[in-house]
Each structure stands twice: as C-alpha cells, then as structure tokens.
N, C-alpha and C positions, 0 to 999 in steps of 0.2 A: 642884780649889782652894777658896779660903778668904780672903774678905776681914774685916780683923778691924778693926771700929770704936771710937768711944766704949765704946758698949753694944749695938751691933746686932755679927753674926757673919753674913757674906752667903753660898751658898753655890751653884755652878752646877753644875749635872749635866753629865758630860763626854757629849758627842753627836760623834759623826762627821759635817763638816759637808762639802759635798759644792761646795756657792756658797752665797752669798749670807755674810749678817750672820742669827744667830741672834735669833730674837724673844724677848722679854722677861729678856734678858740684861743686868747690866751694864753690861758695855762696850759692848752695840749700837749706841744711839745716832749714839757714840762712831764704830766702828765702820763702821755705814752711810756718816755721814758721807766717811770715809776711801773709802773701795768704789764713791762715784758721787763722787767728786772731779775726776774729769774729763771729768766729762757738758757742764760750764759750756764747755771748749777748741772742744765742737763747733758750739753754736752762738752765738760769740763775733762775728762779723761779722755774722750777721741776727738775735739777739735778743739783751734781757740773764733769764740764768737767777737765782734769788733761792730759796740752802736753807735751809733750817730744820729741823735732826731729819731728819722723813720726807717732810716735805712741800719744796713745789718747784714755786715762780712759773716759768711766761715769760712775760717780756714784749717787744711788739713794739710801739713807734711808727715811725707812717707815716703823711701823709695822704691817698695816692692808695689808690682804693678796692683796683683791680685787683692797687697795686703788691701792696699787704697779705695780700691775700689767694694771691698768686705766696711769697711769703715765706715766711706762714703755716703754707702749708701742705711750702713745701721745708723750716723749720725739725725739723716734725711729724715728718715721714721720716727724718728725720740723727736724732733723738731713739728714733725707732720701729728706726735701725738699730743704735744705741747699747745699745738694750735687750737685743734679741737678739746683740749680740755679746759681753754682758757679763749672756747670760744671763733677767736678770729678763722684769714681766709685767708693765704698766701695769695700776691697779685703773681699766677705766675707771667704773665705779658710782661713783669716792673724781671723779674732773675732772670740773672745771669749764669756763667757754670767758665771758669775763668782756669786756666793752666800753666802752669809756669814753671817750666823747663830748663834747667843747661843745656848747654851746646851738643853732651856727649848723650842726654836721653835723646828716645823717640817719645814721639807723641804718646798721649795713654790713652784709648779711644774708651773711655768707660761704658759700662751700662747701667745708667742713672735710672732710678725707681723714684721719682719725684713728685710727690703726695699725692699717690695712685688711692682710689678706694676699697 
C-alpha cells in the first residue's frame, strides 16, 4: 500500500496480523483506539476511563476507604478479563498508581490486586 503526500511517499510492509494492531504503522494509533474503544463500557459504572492514543487512565472517585478498595479491585478484575478476552497484555512496568487527596484526608494504603492469574 502506498500513501502519497505533498512531498513524502509512505510505504507499509505487508504482514500477517493475527490479533491486535501493527506497531509503527501510520494508521496504528487510530486502529488501536478502535480496537480498545469498548473498554470504556465495562468500567462505566464504577470508574471513568480516559483514552488517549495508547495511554489509558482509570479514574475512581470515592470518599470511603473500604468502598474505594473494593471498587478499585473490581474494576481491575473487569479490565483484566477484558484484556484476556481481547488477547492483550498490560505492561505492568509502564503501569502506575496515583492518589489525589485533600489536605484533611489520610493516604489510603490500598491492597491492590493487579492482573493476578
């Protein structure tokens, strides 16, 4: 396939793709967003998902520590199942957890279960 621009010609190599989206392709970011677009539907009730290119943020807002931990682990369980169903793997080396608290709240030391088998 050839895409001709004003001054540049871009070529893609033909490869057999069994699943996922080819990395490094011109349409890769758009295809990836289409591929993961339904991920937001599985977390809609318990969390807000923000998708940008290949970065995803999961936002959970709640005041109660116990409910927060339960909700967080339930959402992560749902996300883990979605990843398995869609033949994807979450790169845990690039995954971070961040808490935002008001001044009068203590840090929540959550017991997070992330992608356990």
